[in-house]
N, C-alpha and C positions, 0 to 999 in steps of 0.2 A: 132399588134398595140393596138387592143381593150383589149388585155390581160394585158397591162401595168396598173400599178396603179399610182394614183396621189401621188406626193411627199407630205409628211406629212398627208396623208389620212389614215383613219382608215382601218384596214384589211377587214372590212365588205364591203368596197366600191369596192372590186375587181369585175370585170365583169366575170361572170361565163357563161358557155354554156347554152343556152336557158333561160337566165335571161334577163329581160328588165330593163334597168337602165334609170330612169328619173332623171333630175337634174334641180334645181332652182338656178339660179346664180344672185347675186347682193345683194343689201342692204336688210337686214332682217328687214323689216319695215311693218307696218300695210297697208300702201298705196300699197305696192308691193304684198300684199296678200299671204304672206308666210304661215300664219296660215290657210288661206282658202285652199291653195294647200295641206297642211298636212291633213286637215279634209277630203278633197275629196279623197286623196290617201288612207287613212285609211278606208273610206267607200267603196272604190272600191274593197278592199281585193284582189288585183291582185296577183295571185300566181306567185312565182319566179320573183318578182319585187322588186326593191330598189329605194329609193328616196334619192338623195344627195342634201343637202342644202349647197350651197357655198356662203360665204359672212359673213359680220358682221353687227352689228347694236346695237340699244339701248339694254342694258343688261336686262332690265325688259321684253321687248318684246321678246327678244331671249330666256330668261328663260321660258316665257309663251309657246313659240313654242316648246321648248324642253320638257315641261311638257305634251303637246299634244301627243308627240311621245314617251313618257316614257315607254310604255308597248310593244314596238316593236323594233326589231333589223333591220327592213327593212328601217328605216329612219336614215340617218347618217348626222350629222352636221360636216362639214369639216372646217369651219371657213373661214377666208380670206386667199386666196392663192396667191402666187407670180405669175406674168404673165407667166413665163415659165411652171408652174405647170398647168395652165389653158389649155394648149395644150393637156395634158394628160386627163383632165376632159372631154374635147370634144371627145377625142378618145375613152373613156370608156362609154360615154353616148349614149343612143339610141334616147332619146327625151329630149329636153330642154323645160321647162314649164314656161310660164309667168302667173302671177296671178293678173295682173292689173285690175282696175275697169272698164276698157274699152279697145278698140283696140289700142295698142301701139306697135311700133316696136323699140326695143332697139338694141344696138350694139351686145349684146350677141346672138340675133336671127340670125343676118347675120354671125357672127363668127361660130355659130353652123351649119348653112346651108352650108357655104363654107367648113366646116370641114367634111361634110357628114352626120351630124345628121339630125333628123327630129324635128319639133317643134310643140308645142301645145299652141295656142294663144286664148285669149278672143276676140270675135267678135260679135257685135250686128247684128242680122239678117237684120235690116233696113239699115245698113251701107254696101252697095255693093262696095264701093271704096276699091280697094286693091292697095298697093304700087306696081308700075311696076317692081321694083327690086324683090319684094317678089313673084310676079306672075310667075317668072321664076322657082320657086321651088314649084309650086302648088301641085305636087304629094307628097311632103314631109311636108305639113302643115295640121294640124288638128285644127279645131276651136270648141269652146264651148261658151255658153252664159256667159257673164261676171258675176262673183261672184255668179253663180248658181252651187251649190255643185253637184246636180244631173247631170247637163250637163257635168261638168268636170269629174265626176265619169264615165259617159258613154264614154267620150273621152279617158280616161285612159284605160278602158277596150278594146276599139277599138284599141288603140295603142299597147296594149299587144298582141292582135290577129295579127295585121299587122307585128309586130316584129317577130312573129313565122314564117311568110311566106316570109320574106325579103330574097333577093338574095345577097345583098351586106352588108358586115359588116363594111365597111370603106368608106372613101371618093371616089367619082367616078372621073375618069380622073386623071389628073396630079396634084400632090400636089402643085407644084410651080405655076401652073395656078390658083388654088384656092387662094393661098396667094396673087397673083397679082390682082385677082378679088376683094378681100376684100380691098386691098390698093387703087385700083381705085375707089371703092365705097366710101371709107372714104374721099379721095381727092375730089370727086364730092360733098360730103356734105359740106366740108370745103369751097370750092370755091363758091358753090351756096349760 
């Protein structure tokens, strides 16, 4: 499953053996910290790693982000993908990264976790509250100091090391159970 490539994806986004795939999914916007993620990824100089940027946004900011990544083939801009292609993005990603200015959990984080991915999130050390749903996945969540390039760089390096020692390349347990869990979680949010 991890060998599949996303529809409409650049050939560079394939998941190769011993390669760590990071993905940022969502609006390509300053508030989402896409430029911050790119800067930290470049600074980390993680060997055998790729960063997929999935989403769309303001053309000027998108062009700025692309200019930051202009000198590397390790960062791939995939654009906005159809929902069915997102399944393949999760299947090929080892880590989903959020670049928000503070601790926020979006839908993509739970989709990633229920798909078997790990996540890298910003979290202020003084904020000890963790979402109860997220705590179920504590062994698959890495944190860094919000908008601190050095902290995210360290998290990316740690993620690359963890990826080399992982035992599982895909979702754990039953796929249909993961799908039902995410549906239950979404329904809980809608009802509450």
